[in-house]
KEZADREN-256776 format. One record per residue (C-alpha): x negated, y negated, z; residue number from 1; residue in one letter. Coordinates in Angstrom, 2 decimals, decimal comma. Layout:
REM residues N
> X_Y_Z_num_residu
> X_Y_Z_NUM_A
...
REM end
This chain:
REM residues 84
> X_Y_Z_num_residu
> 7,10_2,03_13,88_1_M
> 6,99_1,68_10,17_2_Y
> 4,22_0,18_7,99_3_Y
> 4,06_-1,49_4,68_4_L
> 0,70_-0,78_3,25_5_Y
> -1,43_-1,78_0,27_6_V
> -4,03_0,54_-1,21_7_L
> -6,71_-0,39_-3,62_8_K
> -8,16_2,11_-6,09_9_S
> -12,01_2,47_-5,62_10_E
> -12,11_3,59_-9,23_11_K
> -10,13_0,94_-11,03_12_L
> -8,68_-2,58_-10,38_13_D
> -5,24_-1,10_-9,17_14_R
> -3,23_-1,65_-6,11_15_H
> -0,37_0,43_-4,67_16_Y
> 2,35_-0,88_-2,23_17_I
> 4,25_1,61_-0,13_18_G
> 5,82_2,23_3,30_19_I
> 5,40_5,01_5,81_20_T
> 5,52_5,87_9,49_21_D
> 1,99_7,45_9,45_22_D
> -0,55_5,60_7,44_23_I
> -3,45_7,99_7,93_24_E
> -1,40_10,98_6,79_25_K
> -0,06_9,10_3,81_26_R
> -3,52_7,86_2,70_27_L
> -4,59_11,53_2,75_28_I
> -1,69_12,49_0,51_29_K
> -2,58_9,69_-1,94_30_H
> -6,13_10,96_-2,11_31_N
> -5,39_14,60_-2,46_32_T
> -3,16_14,85_-5,55_33_N
> 0,06_14,95_-3,55_34_S
> 1,49_11,68_-4,99_35_V
> 2,11_11,91_-8,74_36_Q
> 2,14_8,13_-9,42_37_S
> -1,37_7,45_-7,74_38_T
> -3,48_10,58_-8,55_39_K
> -5,05_9,12_-11,65_40_A
> -6,50_6,22_-9,73_41_Y
> -8,02_8,18_-6,75_42_R
> -9,84_7,53_-4,47_43_P
> -7,83_4,93_-2,57_44_W
> -8,61_2,81_0,35_45_M
> -6,35_0,93_2,83_46_L
> -6,78_-2,79_2,36_47_V
> -3,66_-4,31_3,99_48_Y
> -0,83_-3,33_6,38_49_K
> 2,16_-4,96_8,09_50_E
> 4,07_-3,37_11,04_51_T
> 7,85_-3,16_11,32_52_F
> 10,20_-1,92_14,02_53_M
> 12,26_0,13_11,57_54_N
> 12,34_1,53_8,12_55_K
> 14,95_-0,81_6,80_56_T
> 12,77_-3,84_7,48_57_S
> 9,73_-2,27_5,96_58_A
> 11,69_-1,19_2,89_59_R
> 13,09_-4,73_2,42_60_K
> 9,57_-6,16_2,48_61_R
> 8,31_-3,51_0,00_62_E
> 11,08_-4,33_-2,40_63_I
> 10,44_-8,05_-2,05_64_F
> 6,71_-7,55_-2,82_65_L
> 7,39_-5,17_-5,75_66_K
> 9,91_-7,60_-7,30_67_K
> 8,06_-10,93_-6,61_68_T
> 4,90_-11,36_-8,53_69_A
> 3,93_-14,55_-6,62_70_A
> 4,02_-12,74_-3,28_71_A
> 1,89_-9,91_-4,61_72_R
> -0,61_-12,41_-6,00_73_V
> -0,78_-14,23_-2,65_74_E
> -1,52_-10,92_-0,83_75_I
> -3,94_-9,55_-3,40_76_F
> -5,86_-12,82_-3,51_77_S
> -6,57_-12,56_0,26_78_K
> -7,81_-9,05_0,00_79_L
> -11,59_-8,82_-0,38_80_G
> -12,77_-5,73_1,44_81_G
> -11,35_-2,89_3,57_82_P
> -8,41_-3,12_5,95_83_I
> -7,36_-6,57_6,87_84_V
REM end
């Protein structure tokens, strides 16, 4: 199983979209300086996830969300608190 996930910075109004096969392990990496692109916005909390059968499907969804502002706005507008 693979997951598309959305993180929200607890420090600033920032979101991060990514994919992984282990959300808990990946969240730890985001919160411990292991990911260059997110370390300035720590701490992060998981606010959204989608499940996929394979990495290809998860990656296609990630690319779609990163390239389509309206899709991101739709997801982000639904996010109010921790994990949905």
